[in-house]
KOLMI-864118 format. One record per residue (C-alpha): residue number from 1; residue in three letters; x, y, z. Coordinates in steps of 0.02 Angstrom, whole numbers, plus 50000, padded with zeros to 5 digits. Each point is the difference from the previous one (the first is absolute). Layout:
residues N
 romi fiba     X     Y     Z
  NUM  ALA     X     Y     Z
...
END
This chain:
residues 498
 romi fiba     X     Y     Z
    1  MET 51183 49777 48444
    2  SER 50009 50170 49948
    3  GLN 49943 50075 49861
    4  PHE 50164 50078 49971
    5  ALA 50098 49845 50003
    6  GLY 49974 49962 49829
    7  ILE 50066 50190 49959
    8  ARG 50168 49954 49899
    9  SER 50011 50161 49899
   10  GLN 50091 50156 50029
   11  ARG 49850 50078 49993
   12  GLY 49931 49883 50127
   13  PHE 50156 50055 50109
   14  ARG 49944 50195 49982
   15  ILE 49834 49951 50056
   16  ILE 50062 49893 50159
   17  PHE 50116 50159 50027
   18  ALA 49864 50125 49979
   19  ALA 49874 49916 50115
   20  VAL 50134 50023 50162
   21  ALA 50057 50163 49952
   22  VAL 49801 50061 50005
   23  ILE 49934 49890 50153
   24  PHE 50166 50053 50097
   25  ALA 50044 50167 49944
   26  LEU 49819 50053 50061
   27  SER 50043 50137 49877
   28  ILE 49952 50177 49961
   29  PHE 50055 50030 49822
   30  MET 50093 50187 49994
   31  LEU 50011 50104 49822
   32  LEU 50126 49955 49882
   33  PRO 50008 50071 49807
   34  PRO 49815 49944 49931
   35  ALA 50092 49902 49849
   36  SER 50111 49899 50108
   37  THR 49955 49811 50049
   38  THR 50059 50025 50187
   39  THR 49931 50063 50147
   40  LYS 50061 50051 50169
   41  VAL 49915 49909 50149
   42  LEU 50006 50066 50173
   43  GLY 50005 49835 50106
   44  PHE 49944 50001 50174
   45  GLY 50114 49963 50139
   46  GLN 50000 49820 50106
   47  GLY 49830 49984 50124
   48  GLN 49917 50153 49906
   49  LYS 49819 50000 49919
   50  PRO 49942 50011 49810
   51  THR 49928 50172 50008
   52  THR 50037 50155 49937
   53  GLN 50043 50079 50163
   54  SER 50174 49949 50027
   55  SER 50106 50120 49963
   56  SER 50190 49868 50055
   57  VAL 50054 49933 49820
   58  GLU 50117 49954 49887
   59  ALA 50000 50016 49803
   60  ILE 50016 49851 49893
   61  THR 49973 49998 49820
   62  ILE 49890 49847 49902
   63  ASP 49981 49994 49820
   64  THR 49827 50012 49974
   65  SER 49979 49891 49859
   66  LEU 50006 49859 50118
   67  ILE 49862 50091 50068
   68  THR 49910 49960 49856
   69  ASP 50062 49826 49967
   70  LEU 49949 49955 50168
   71  SER 49821 50051 49970
   72  GLN 49988 49911 49857
   73  TYR 50056 49836 50064
   74  PHE 49854 50006 50150
   75  ALA 49866 50048 49837
   76  ASP 50059 49842 49893
   77  TYR 50015 49891 50138
   78  PRO 49867 50046 50130
   79  ILE 49947 49893 50143
   80  GLN 49883 49853 49949
   81  LYS 49925 49829 50049
   82  PRO 50044 49910 50137
   83  PHE 49992 50157 50098
   84  LYS 50039 49919 50163
   85  GLU 50194 50002 50007
   86  LYS 49990 50167 49912
   87  PHE 49919 50118 50121
   88  GLY 50197 50050 50057
   89  GLU 50058 50049 49840
   90  LEU 49884 50110 49951
   91  GLY 50013 50099 50164
   92  ARG 50178 50015 49943
   93  ARG 49945 50059 49836
   94  ASN 49872 50136 50093
   95  ARG 50152 50059 50114
   96  VAL 50080 50058 49816
   97  LEU 49854 50101 49953
   98  ARG 49964 50061 50176
   99  ASP 50195 50077 49986
  100  TRP 49949 50041 49825
  101  LEU 49853 50109 50062
  102  ILE 50084 50100 50136
  103  GLN 50161 50049 49864
  104  VAL 49839 50058 49888
  105  GLU 49945 50121 50139
  106  THR 50184 50071 50049
  107  SER 50058 49998 49825
  108  GLN 50013 50190 49927
  109  ASP 50044 49917 49814
  110  SER 49841 49983 49877
  111  THR 50113 49860 49908
  112  THR 50048 49916 50146
  113  LYS 49813 49977 50063
  114  SER 49945 49967 49817
  115  ILE 50125 49854 50009
  116  LEU 49907 49950 50171
  117  ARG 49837 49999 49971
  118  ASN 50020 49912 49841
  119  ALA 50095 49847 50095
  120  ILE 49856 50034 50141
  121  GLU 49881 49992 49875
  122  GLU 50049 49849 49889
  123  VAL 50035 49883 50161
  124  ALA 49831 50056 50087
  125  ILE 49888 49950 49841
  126  ALA 50067 49830 49976
  127  GLN 50014 49952 50174
  128  TYR 49813 50087 50048
  129  PRO 49887 49992 49871
  130  PHE 49859 50039 50106
  131  LEU 50056 50196 49990
  132  GLN 49961 50016 49848
  133  PRO 49813 50084 49977
  134  PRO 49838 49878 49988
  135  LYS 49976 49936 49803
  136  GLN 49842 50094 49991
  137  THR 50103 50163 50040
  138  GLN 50124 49960 49886
  139  SER 49860 49994 49874
  140  HIS 50002 50187 49999
  141  GLN 50174 50018 49987
  142  SER 50113 49988 49872
  143  ARG 50107 49864 50094
  144  SER 50045 49958 50150
  145  SER 50104 50102 50121
  146  ARG 50165 50002 49993
  147  HIS 50042 50079 50170
  148  PRO 49879 49928 50119
  149  VAL 50098 50012 50168
  150  GLN 50017 50190 49946
  151  ASP 49829 50017 49977
  152  LEU 49963 49903 50146
  153  ARG 50096 50081 50118
  154  ALA 49938 50161 49928
  155  SER 49831 49965 50054
  156  PHE 50043 50026 50183
  157  GLU 49946 50149 50058
  158  PRO 50156 50074 50081
  159  ASP 50008 50001 50219
  160  SER 49813 49910 50008
  161  ALA 49963 49877 50100
  162  GLY 49832 49876 50023
  163  ILE 49897 49853 50039
  164  VAL 49968 49864 49868
  165  ILE 49893 49842 50035
  166  PRO 49974 49904 49867
  167  THR 49818 49911 50032
  168  SER 49887 49891 49900
  169  ASP 49795 49979 50006
  170  HIS 50060 49841 50112
  171  THR 50107 50132 50136
  172  LEU 49885 50156 49963
  173  ARG 49924 49994 50186
  174  TYR 50165 49989 50077
  175  ALA 50071 50140 49883
  176  ALA 49847 50093 50055
  177  HIS 50029 49963 50182
  178  LEU 50185 50100 49986
  179  ILE 49935 50119 49886
  180  ALA 49850 50073 50136
  181  SER 50148 49977 50166
  182  LEU 50135 50086 49891
  183  ARG 49884 50141 49937
  184  SER 49864 50013 50140
  185  VAL 50097 49939 50166
  186  LEU 50157 50031 49958
  187  ASN 49993 50166 49889
  188  SER 50143 49952 49887
  189  THR 50013 50126 49881
  190  LEU 50121 49909 49885
  191  PRO 49911 49957 49821
  192  ILE 49954 49826 50003
  193  GLN 50003 49886 49809
  194  VAL 49907 49844 50002
  195  VAL 50086 49882 49846
  196  TYR 49907 49882 49922
  197  ALA 50010 49880 49852
  198  GLY 49860 50033 49880
  199  ASP 49813 50034 50032
  200  ASP 49969 49789 50029
  201  ASP 50119 50024 50136
  202  LEU 49933 50171 50080
  203  SER 49829 50049 49926
  204  PRO 49933 50169 49965
  205  THR 49863 49989 50126
  206  ASN 50137 49948 50137
  207  ARG 50126 50163 49956
  208  ASP 49852 50112 50024
  209  HIS 49965 49929 50184
  210  LEU 50189 50036 50041
  211  LEU 49978 50166 49936
  212  THR 49864 50055 50132
  213  LEU 50138 49959 50117
  214  ALA 50121 50142 49964
  215  ALA 49922 50103 50164
  216  SER 50098 50190 49983
  217  GLY 50158 49923 49948
  218  PRO 50057 49984 49819
  219  ALA 49888 49901 49883
  220  ILE 50033 49830 49981
  221  THR 50083 49974 49827
  222  PHE 50014 49826 49906
  223  LEU 50126 49901 49888
  224  ASN 49945 49863 49875
  225  ILE 50196 49915 50007
  226  LEU 49940 49926 49823
  227  THR 50018 50166 49925
  228  VAL 50170 50023 50066
  229  PHE 50104 49847 49963
  230  ASP 49992 49858 49850
  231  ASP 49913 49851 50104
  232  THR 50050 49874 49871
  233  THR 50127 49955 50131
  234  LEU 49911 50039 50147
  235  LYS 49838 49928 50027
  236  LEU 49934 50124 50121
  237  GLU 49811 49985 49973
  238  THR 50014 49821 50082
  239  GLY 50157 50040 50086
  240  GLY 49963 50022 50179
  241  TRP 50142 50067 50086
  242  ALA 50092 50016 49872
  243  ILE 49935 50166 49955
  244  LYS 50081 50096 50154
  245  PRO 50165 50028 49927
  246  PHE 49947 50076 49852
  247  ALA 49880 50105 50093
  248  ALA 50120 50080 50097
  249  LEU 50111 50020 49837
  250  ALA 49843 50074 49892
  251  SER 49955 50131 50139
  252  PRO 50041 50156 49964
  253  PHE 50056 50042 50185
  254  GLU 50210 49999 50032
  255  LYS 49968 49954 50165
  256  VAL 49877 49835 50010
  257  ILE 49918 49936 50153
  258  LEU 49938 49833 49937
  259  ALA 49845 49910 50109
  260  ASP 49922 49852 49976
  261  ALA 49799 50027 49999
  262  ASP 49990 49921 50172
  263  ALA 50137 50105 50094
  264  VAL 49927 50073 50140
  265  PHE 50118 50185 50082
  266  LEU 49975 50043 50159
  267  GLN 50119 50149 49960
  268  PRO 49997 50107 49869
  269  PRO 50107 49960 49827
  270  GLU 50060 50167 50009
  271  ALA 50109 49910 50144
  272  LEU 50090 49891 49866
  273  LEU 50086 50129 49904
  274  GLN 50078 50061 50145
  275  HIS 50057 49838 50043
  276  ASP 50200 49991 50020
  277  ALA 50034 49847 49914
  278  PHE 49905 50082 49850
  279  VAL 50061 50163 49989
  280  ASN 50167 49942 50003
  281  LYS 50018 49849 49902
  282  GLY 49817 50007 49898
  283  ALA 49925 49853 50032
  284  LEU 49923 49941 50161
  285  LEU 49931 49818 49989
  286  PHE 49915 49906 50160
  287  HIS 50044 49827 50078
  288  ASP 49898 49871 49989
  289  ARG 49980 49878 50146
  290  LEU 50144 49878 50058
  291  LEU 49931 49843 49965
  292  TRP 50053 49822 49922
  293  LYS 50163 49991 50044
  294  HIS 50127 49893 49891
  295  ALA 49838 49934 49917
  296  PHE 50036 50063 49820
  297  GLU 50170 49962 49962
  298  GLY 50000 49978 49797
  299  ARG 49914 50207 50020
  300  HIS 50148 50035 50112
  301  GLU 50130 49926 49880
  302  TRP 49932 50077 49851
  303  TRP 49991 50173 50084
  304  ARG 50203 49974 50055
  305  ASP 50026 49950 49823
  306  GLN 49946 50153 49939
  307  ILE 50052 50128 50113
  308  ARG 50205 49964 49991
  309  ARG 50036 50170 50089
  310  PRO 49860 50044 50131
  311  SER 49966 50154 50064
  312  LYS 50009 50073 50178
  313  GLU 49820 49972 50017
  314  MET 49997 49843 49939
  315  ASP 50127 49962 50127
  316  ALA 49919 50048 50147
  317  SER 49834 49895 49937
  318  LEU 49982 49865 50097
  319  VAL 49905 49920 49858
  320  TRP 50168 50005 49925
  321  THR 50105 49944 50142
  322  GLU 49861 49884 50111
  323  ASP 49929 49932 49834
  324  TYR 49809 50057 50073
  325  ALA 49875 49973 49843
  326  GLU 49924 50185 49962
  327  GLU 50107 50157 49990
  328  ALA 49849 50135 49949
  329  ASP 49832 50067 50032
  330  SER 49952 50082 49829
  331  GLY 49877 50078 50059
  332  LEU 50061 50175 50017
  333  VAL 50151 50045 49900
  334  VAL 50073 50175 49980
  335  LEU 50099 50032 49851
  336  ASP 50078 50149 49948
  337  LYS 50014 49996 49790
  338  SER 50098 50138 49982
  339  ARG 50150 49923 50055
  340  PRO 50077 49901 49848
  341  ASP 50052 49856 50134
  342  THR 49821 49976 50041
  343  PHE 49922 50023 49845
  344  MET 50113 49865 49946
  345  GLY 49976 49871 50130
  346  LEU 49807 50027 49957
  347  LEU 50008 49950 49826
  348  HIS 50115 49844 50073
  349  ILE 49834 49972 50121
  350  CYS 49880 50049 49837
  351  TRP 50100 49854 49886
  352  GLN 49978 49878 50158
  353  ASN 49830 50014 49973
  354  THR 49967 49994 49846
  355  TYR 49881 49838 49936
  356  ASP 50133 49889 49935
  357  VAL 50129 50051 50147
  358  ARG 49884 49950 50156
  359  GLU 49939 49871 49906
  360  GLU 50145 49917 49998
  361  THR 50092 50053 50151
  362  THR 49949 50150 50102
  363  TYR 49835 49927 50048
  364  LYS 50046 49825 49995
  365  ILE 50158 50029 50140
  366  THR 49927 50137 50095
  367  TYR 49823 50053 50054
  368  GLY 49922 50119 49874
  369  ASP 50096 50169 49960
  370  LYS 50046 49995 50180
  371  GLU 50195 49974 49980
  372  SER 50007 50099 49833
  373  TRP 50026 50158 50079
  374  TRP 50162 49995 50110
  375  LEU 50062 49865 49874
  376  GLY 50000 50121 49858
  377  LEU 50055 50138 50087
  378  GLU 50144 49911 50073
  379  LEU 50041 49896 49833
  380  ALA 50006 50194 49895
  381  GLY 50116 50071 50153
  382  ALA 49846 50111 50059
  383  GLU 50022 50075 50151
  384  TYR 49876 49940 50132
  385  GLU 49947 49984 50190
  386  PHE 49891 49888 50084
  387  SER 49898 50064 50176
  388  LYS 50107 49928 50147
  389  HIS 49849 49890 50056
  390  TYR 49945 49829 49916
  391  GLY 49821 50004 50008
  392  GLY 49890 50023 50151
  393  VAL 49820 49958 50028
  394  VAL 49869 50107 50052
  395  GLY 49831 49894 50073
  396  TRP 49922 49947 50181
  397  GLU 50094 49901 50125
  398  ASN 49993 49839 50031
  399  VAL 50067 49832 50088
  400  ASP 50054 49853 49908
  401  ASP 49983 49831 50047
  402  LYS 50203 49992 50066
  403  GLU 49925 50156 50122
  404  ARG 50099 50118 49908
  405  LEU 49924 50203 49974
  406  GLY 49998 50066 49836
  407  VAL 49921 50072 49879
  408  CYS 49888 49947 49841
  409  SER 49916 50069 49845
  410  PHE 50021 49973 49827
  411  VAL 50111 50144 49951
  412  ILE 50186 50070 50002
  413  ALA 50040 50146 50069
  414  HIS 50137 50126 49983
  415  VAL 50052 50157 50084
  416  ASP 50115 50150 49988
  417  ALA 50193 50054 50018
  418  LYS 49939 50026 50169
  419  GLY 49891 49843 50024
  420  ARG 49832 50067 50018
  421  LEU 49877 49922 49884
  422  LEU 50003 50051 49825
  423  TRP 49886 49886 49876
  424  TYR 49922 49800 50014
  425  ASN 49957 49916 49849
  426  GLY 49837 49867 50002
  427  SER 49883 50152 49989
  428  LEU 49855 50071 50151
  429  LEU 49910 49835 49981
  430  LYS 50045 49893 50145
  431  ASN 50016 49830 49886
  432  LYS 50000 50039 49813
  433  GLY 50011 49811 49937
  434  GLN 49908 49926 50134
  435  VAL 49817 49956 49886
  436  GLY 49859 50088 50117
  437  MET 50111 50129 50070
  438  GLU 49956 50130 49854
  439  ASP 49926 50110 50122
  440  VAL 50099 49982 50173
  441  TYR 50091 50153 50044
  442  GLU 50086 50026 50172
  443  VAL 50129 50121 50070
  444  PRO 50167 49918 50046
  445  ASP 50076 50039 50176
  446  LYS 50166 49927 50020
  447  TRP 50144 49978 49893
  448  MET 50172 49922 49998
  449  ILE 50178 49984 49911
  450  ASP 50171 49939 50019
  451  ALA 49936 49843 50053
  452  GLU 49965 49798 49962
  453  TRP 49843 49969 49856
  454  VAL 49892 49863 50020
  455  LYS 49900 49985 49813
  456  GLY 49860 49927 49983
  457  ALA 49953 49846 49901
  458  ARG 49917 50076 49857
  459  LYS 49994 50162 49935
  460  GLN 49831 50057 50073
  461  ASP 50055 49952 50169
  462  HIS 50083 50128 50126
  463  SER 50167 49996 50045
  464  CYS 50081 50060 50154
  465  MET 50154 50087 50075
  466  VAL 50044 49921 50147
  467  GLY 50159 50015 50132
  468  GLY 49986 50213 49979
  469  GLU 49941 50147 50103
  470  VAL 49810 50034 49952
  471  ARG 49979 50171 49972
  472  GLU 49844 50104 50007
  473  LEU 49938 50095 49833
  474  THR 50013 50179 50051
  475  ARG 49829 50119 50014
  476  ASP 50050 50087 49835
  477  GLU 50024 49820 49919
  478  LEU 49836 49949 50060
  479  ASP 49925 50149 49944
  480  VAL 50077 49971 49823
  481  LEU 49937 49825 49975
  482  GLN 49830 50039 50078
  483  ARG 49949 50144 49886
  484  SER 50094 49900 49860
  485  ILE 49885 49855 50022
  486  ALA 49832 50096 50003
  487  ALA 50072 50096 49846
  488  ALA 49987 49805 49933
  489  ARG 49833 49984 50048
  490  GLN 49939 50155 49895
  491  VAL 50118 49935 49848
  492  ASP 49911 49829 50001
  493  THR 49844 50061 49982
  494  LEU 50052 50101 49840
  495  VAL 50112 49840 49935
  496  ARG 49845 49884 50045
  497  THR 49888 50115 49876
  498  SER 50123 49965 49867
END
């Protein structure tokens, strides 16, 4: 039963009214005399987006005291255990915060801005305690921040873009391969920030090794995530995948290309920032493979229970409509944090990866952080778009025991908006998961997409795609991979020395 069901008082009615008014008005406050408790709101016409560019509006009036009542209710009753049935409720709260952020950005009245900012911060402090500075940082301050959301958003450099790579000593080798390829092969000049969780996660010596890979581009920078967020509810030092959304949130870049250490690019990453999906929606995601249809009934029941009003993007999903198992390959995510909807969606994603939530639900129902990305954006009402194709394969030609021609390997491949190979996961090694193949490199020469997957029985076994067109890698693509492997071999010497 919803937490709102128990509210019987007149104040409770006002709170519910405020929630409805704020969520559906998608409003921008207009000026009234500062002493007034009411503010005019610009309501968007049906089908219009909650952005500041819209010009077709109608004026309605909302009592701003209702905003205070609603924020106090959210703060007094934050989302608590058990979490499984509350993902959708948190998403609705984030939609309210999204609208308030938009109104702060568009209002010209200082009183209105103050009311909204106070409401946002009160809710955020209660719901997202990790936004507070770490305790060791707080010891040098008189008290915790009273406006962590404002502080965090102010730390984003306007109009900036960069690549964020979370890594540790365990994935150092792959991160070094990726950086060497980006800088020395693809000649990317985007700034690169490596994010880690303390010296025990990524040692100072290994950070020094990565610094040497900057080539002629900007210097590699580092961010210890434990100096940004209070780790009490996160436990990121041992969190594995969980660090990823926090790395994206903490980065000073407004436009973030978040890449796993074992990602392999076949085009310069700058192309991602020009992708129509990212430009128009502010969030570009990539699909996983289409596997295991109807195999995870409980997972789909949970998704449908939490997502009561699916977006157009969700309605177009084969995972949503045909019950395939996994939607997203989170090895590469592109986000524009300057957009209020994207920012609030990212906060939801972070919440899903906090320790208690991931241990109770996120990593139990789905695999690691993968599905938290689209789910957080979806529930928070953020615009996002997936690449039009589900995951393909880059590898080697093969004929299986049923005499089907296919392409096999250990990676998942993705294409750009024009259907050209863009990136794949799994590293430059032929099979990074197989003992005894730690030094085996081989340039793949074939690829396939939009066909049937045949999954290997074990993680270290190759998977194949059959029934589609076997395509040749272009000369330029082969050249990128050959030179990236050559750079990786040189990096291996450095890493092994460490």
